[in-house]
C-alpha positions in Angstrom: 26.2 51.4 -25.0 28.3 54.1 -23.3 27.2 53.0 -19.8 28.2 49.4 -20.6 31.6 50.6 -21.9 32.2 52.7 -18.7 31.1 49.9 -16.4 33.5 47.5 -18.1 36.4 50.0 -18.0 35.7 50.8 -14.4 35.6 47.1 -13.4 38.5 45.7 -15.4 40.7 48.8 -16.1 40.7 47.9 -19.8 39.0 48.7 -23.0 36.7 46.0 -24.3 37.7 44.3 -27.5 34.1 43.9 -28.6 30.6 45.0 -27.4 27.5 43.3 -28.7 23.8 44.0 -28.0 20.6 41.9 -28.3 17.1 43.1 -27.6 14.5 42.1 -25.1 11.4 40.5 -26.7 7.7 40.0 -26.5 5.7 37.2 -28.0 2.6 38.6 -29.6 0.8 35.4 -30.4 1.3 31.6 -30.5 4.3 31.2 -28.1 2.7 28.1 -26.4 2.4 26.2 -29.7 6.0 25.7 -30.8 6.1 22.1 -29.6 3.3 21.3 -32.1 5.3 22.8 -35.0 3.0 25.8 -35.3 3.7 29.5 -35.8 4.5 32.4 -33.4 4.6 36.1 -33.9 7.3 37.9 -31.9 9.0 41.3 -31.7 12.3 42.6 -30.5 12.1 45.8 -28.4 14.6 48.4 -27.4 15.4 47.2 -23.9 18.9 46.0 -24.9 21.3 43.7 -23.2 25.0 44.6 -23.8 27.9 42.2 -23.5 31.4 43.7 -23.4 34.4 41.5 -23.5 38.2 42.0 -23.1 40.5 39.1 -23.9 42.9 37.9 -21.3 46.3 36.2 -21.6 45.3 33.3 -19.2 42.4 30.9 -18.9 40.4 32.9 -16.3 36.8 34.0 -17.2 35.4 36.8 -15.1 31.8 38.0 -15.2 30.4 41.3 -13.9 26.7 42.5 -13.8 26.7 46.0 -12.5 23.0 46.4 -12.1 23.1 43.4 -9.7 26.5 44.3 -8.3 27.4 40.7 -8.8 30.7 39.1 -9.9 31.3 35.5 -10.9 34.4 33.6 -12.2 35.5 30.4 -13.7 38.2 28.8 -15.8 38.0 27.9 -19.5 39.0 24.3 -18.7 36.6 24.1 -15.8 33.2 25.2 -17.1 30.5 23.9 -14.8 26.9 24.7 -14.1 26.5 26.3 -10.7 23.1 27.1 -9.4 24.5 30.2 -7.5 25.9 31.6 -10.8 22.4 32.2 -12.1 22.7 34.7 -15.0 26.4 33.7 -15.7 25.4 30.1 -16.4 23.8 31.3 -19.7 27.1 32.8 -20.9 29.0 29.7 -19.7 26.5 27.5 -21.7 27.4 29.3 -24.9 31.1 29.2 -24.2 30.8 25.5 -23.5 29.2 25.0 -26.9 32.0 26.9 -28.7 34.6 24.8 -26.9 32.8 21.5 -27.6 33.0 22.4 -31.3 36.7 22.7 -30.9 36.8 26.5 -31.2 39.9 27.9 -29.5 38.8 30.3 -26.8 41.0 32.3 -24.3 40.3 33.8 -21.0 38.0 36.8 -20.9 36.7 39.7 -18.7 33.0 39.9 -19.4 30.5 42.6 -18.5 26.7 42.1 -18.8 24.8 45.4 -18.9 21.0 45.5 -18.8 18.6 47.9 -17.2 16.0 45.1 -17.2 16.8 42.1 -15.0 16.6 38.5 -16.1 13.6 37.7 -14.0 11.4 40.4 -15.6 10.0 38.0 -18.2 11.0 39.8 -21.4 13.6 37.4 -22.7 16.6 39.0 -21.0 18.3 35.6 -20.3 18.1 34.7 -24.0 19.3 38.1 -25.0 22.4 37.6 -22.7 23.0 34.3 -24.5 22.6 35.8 -28.0 24.8 38.8 -27.3 27.5 36.5 -25.8 27.3 34.2 -28.8 27.7 37.1 -31.2 30.7 38.4 -29.2 32.3 34.9 -29.1 31.8 34.5 -32.8 33.6 37.8 -33.5 36.5 36.8 -31.2 36.9 33.1 -31.9 34.9 31.9 -35.0 34.1 34.7 -37.4 33.0 32.4 -40.2 29.9 31.0 -38.3 26.6 31.8 -39.8 23.6 33.0 -37.8 22.0 29.5 -38.1 25.2 27.9 -36.7 25.3 30.4 -33.9 21.7 29.5 -33.0 22.7 25.8 -33.0 25.5 26.6 -30.5 23.0 28.3 -28.2 20.7 25.3 -28.5 23.6 22.9 -27.7 24.5 24.9 -24.6 20.9 24.8 -23.5 20.6 21.0 -23.9 24.1 19.8 -22.8 25.1 22.4 -20.2 22.0 23.9 -18.8 19.9 20.8 -19.3 17.0 22.9 -20.6 14.9 23.0 -23.7 15.4 25.6 -26.3 12.6 28.1 -27.1 13.5 28.9 -30.7 11.1 31.8 -30.9 13.2 33.5 -28.1 16.5 32.9 -29.8 15.2 33.8 -33.3 13.8 37.0 -32.0 17.0 38.0 -30.2 19.1 37.3 -33.4 16.8 38.2 -36.3 14.6 41.1 -35.2 14.3 44.2 -37.3 13.0 47.7 -36.5 9.4 48.3 -37.6 8.8 44.6 -38.0 7.5 41.5 -36.3 8.9 38.0 -36.8 6.6 35.2 -38.0 8.4 32.1 -37.1 7.3 28.7 -38.5 8.4 26.0 -36.1 7.7 23.3 -38.7 10.5 24.4 -41.0 12.4 27.1 -39.0 11.5 29.7 -41.6 11.4 33.4 -40.5 9.2 35.9 -42.3 9.2 39.6 -41.5 5.8 41.3 -41.1 5.5 45.1 -41.0 4.6 46.7 -37.8 4.0 50.3 -38.8 1.2 52.0 -36.8 1.9 55.7 -36.4 0.5 57.2 -33.2 0.3 53.7 -31.5 2.4 53.2 -28.4 3.7 49.8 -27.2 3.8 49.5 -23.4 5.2 46.5 -21.5 3.9 46.1 -18.0 5.5 43.9 -15.3 2.6 43.4 -13.0 5.0 42.2 -10.3 2.7 39.3 -9.4 4.8 36.4 -8.0 5.0 33.7 -10.6 3.3 30.5 -9.3 2.9 27.7 -11.9 -0.5 26.2 -11.3 0.4 23.4 -13.8 3.5 22.5 -15.8 3.1 23.3 -19.5 5.4 20.5 -20.6 2.8 18.0 -19.4 1.0 19.0 -22.6 4.0 18.1 -24.8 3.2 14.5 -25.7 3.7 12.8 -29.0 0.1 11.6 -28.9 -1.2 15.1 -28.7 1.1 16.3 -31.4 -0.3 13.6 -33.7 -3.9 14.5 -32.9 -3.3 18.2 -33.8 -1.4 17.1 -36.9 -4.6 15.2 -38.0 -6.4 18.6 -37.9 -3.9 20.5 -40.1 -5.0 21.3 -43.6 -3.6 23.4 -46.4 -5.7 26.4 -47.3 -4.5 28.9 -50.0 -1.0 27.5 -49.6 -1.0 28.1 -45.8 -0.9 25.2 -43.4 -3.5 25.8 -40.7 -6.0 24.0 -38.5 -9.4 22.8 -39.8 -11.9 25.3 -38.4 -14.8 22.8 -38.4 -16.1 22.4 -34.8 -17.4 19.0 -35.6 -14.0 17.8 -36.8 -12.1 19.4 -33.9 -14.5 17.9 -31.3 -14.2 14.5 -32.9 -10.4 14.5 -32.9 -10.0 16.0 -29.4 -12.6 13.5 -28.0 -9.6 11.1 -27.8 -8.1 13.3 -25.0 -9.7 12.1 -21.8 -8.3 14.8 -19.6 -10.6 17.8 -19.8 -7.9 20.3 -18.8 -5.6 19.1 -21.6 -8.4 19.1 -24.1 -9.2 22.7 -23.3 -5.5 23.7 -23.7 -5.2 21.9 -27.0 -8.4 23.6 -28.2 -6.8 26.9 -27.2 -3.7 26.2 -29.3 -5.9 25.5 -32.3 -8.1 28.6 -31.9 -5.1 30.9 -31.3 -3.5 29.7 -34.5 -6.6 30.8 -36.3 -6.2 34.2 -34.7 -2.6 34.3 -35.6 -3.4 33.7 -39.3 -5.8 36.6 -39.1 -3.3 38.8 -37.3 -0.7 38.2 -40.1 -3.1 39.4 -42.7 -3.9 42.4 -40.6 -0.2 43.3 -40.1 0.4 42.9 -43.9 -2.5 45.2 -44.6 -1.5 47.7 -41.8 -5.0 47.1 -40.3 -4.5 47.8 -36.6 -8.1 47.1 -35.7 -8.0 43.6 -37.1 -4.6 42.9 -35.4 -5.9 44.3 -32.1 -9.0 42.1 -32.3 -6.9 39.0 -32.7 -4.7 40.0 -29.7 -7.6 40.7 -27.4 -9.3 37.4 -28.3 -6.1 35.6 -27.8 -5.9 36.8 -24.2 -9.4 35.5 -23.6 -8.3 32.1 -24.8 -5.2 32.0 -22.7 -7.3 33.1 -19.7 -10.3 30.8 -20.2 -8.8 27.7 -21.9 -5.1 27.7 -21.3 -5.3 28.8 -17.7 -2.2 30.8 -17.4 -3.5 34.2 -16.5 -4.5 35.6 -13.0 -6.9 38.2 -11.6 -4.2 40.9 -11.6 -3.2 40.5 -15.2 -6.9 40.2 -16.3 -7.7 43.5 -14.5 -4.9 45.3 -16.4 -6.0 43.8 -19.7 -9.7 44.6 -19.2 -8.9 48.3 -18.5 -7.3 48.5 -21.9 -10.1 46.7 -23.8 -13.3 47.9 -22.1 -13.7 51.3 -23.8 -13.6 49.8 -27.3 -15.9 46.9 -26.3 -18.4 49.2 -24.6 -18.5 51.6 -27.5 -18.8 48.7 -30.0 -16.3 50.4 -32.4 -13.3 48.9 -34.2 -10.5 48.1 -31.7 -8.1 51.0 -31.1 -6.2 49.2 -28.4 -5.1 45.7 -27.4 -3.5 44.0 -24.4 -2.5 40.4 -23.7 -0.5 38.4 -21.3 2.9 37.5 -22.8 5.6 34.9 -22.2 5.1 31.7 -20.2 2.3 33.2 -18.2 1.0 32.3 -14.7 1.1 36.0 -14.0 3.6 38.8 -14.4 3.8 40.5 -17.8 1.6 42.1 -20.4 2.1 44.0 -23.6 -0.4 46.8 -24.5 -0.8 48.8 -27.7 -2.8 52.0 -27.3 -3.1 55.4 -29.0 -0.4 57.8 -27.9 -3.0 60.1 -26.4 -4.1 57.3 -24.0 -0.7 56.6 -22.4 -1.2 58.8 -19.4 -4.7 57.4 -18.8 -3.2 53.9 -18.9 -0.6 54.8 -16.3 -3.3 56.3 -14.1 -5.2 53.0 -14.2 -2.1 51.3 -13.0 -2.2 53.6 -9.9 -5.6 52.1 -9.2 -4.1 48.6 -9.8 -1.5 49.2 -7.1 -4.1 50.3 -4.6 -6.4 47.3 -5.3 -3.8 44.5 -5.5 -0.8 45.9 -3.6 1.8 45.3 -6.3 3.8 48.1 -7.8 4.0 47.5 -11.5 6.9 48.4 -13.7 6.0 50.1 -17.0 8.2 50.4 -20.1 7.3 52.4 -23.2 9.2 50.6 -26.0 9.7 50.5 -29.8 10.6 47.7 -32.2 14.3 47.1 -32.3 17.0 45.4 -34.4 18.4 42.0 -33.3 21.9 40.9 -32.5 24.2 43.8 -33.4 27.9 44.6 -32.9 28.1 48.1 -31.4 31.9 48.2 -30.9 
């Protein structure tokens, strides 16, 4: 926070009126199933984005991102999406939503401070939006609830950015708590906290630096017909809505999908939701081996059925998993691709004593593939917070 404060004062020669933070995030399981009203498990981590704001006496809005050494500007009455404004468009989208709801907003000097850049794949863009929304609420609409704040971000996404809203991203940025994961039910928007308390276990995020190349567009899977098919497979078991685990029933329902690639991906969503249910029980019982087993199997599904991994990511994940598998003992580590996929990022959970071994493996990775990975040791973190 101090660096964000100093950057703001240096740029604008003024003390900020507010500073808010929001965390980066990782999706642990289920992030490709939100369209089908399924569940996700996500976690906020301590790679924070800070938004510092000073009010102005005119209608000018100035943006500064010191890590990129970039400055953008606009006027309150002339908010427009500009491709070249990149990261600033997310802030403008939230401001647009406030204004469209007839909230009186003045000009501002805004500083974005984040050691992790938006293209890293850990939800930084959403964290920028969430921290901005928190700051705008404090300045212009203090009576807004968190749910209303989330609806403003959603409105900005749809009406200003012309994009869809990944609610698991926003909920994680707003609601995260230290030592917890979020179980988000996309059927009813309920959020449940699951304990994440595994002493001696380290969480490591790895940006494999593989160029993101989408081999297929995920939204081609988002069809009402497919949602209806998966809905036909949902049952209630012990009060939990989940998918039927009968292979016969699954095969019969999915036989209506003529495209083999789509059928495999829908099967992946079904199978991963089974793993997610198991992972929830493992987290509640503080059973790391059970949780790790679900995570490792999830990566196999995303690799083999959903087709979003790549050789570089698979190499990293295999280095984490192989010792446990070869020894045939309960899992002591897990690793999985995270986010939208098609390369780039993994999360890994390993015993603290194995951290240096993991980093040494990444030296091999660089020699083999030629990409220099970025590695972050992280902890669980609180969500949207006012820090000044």
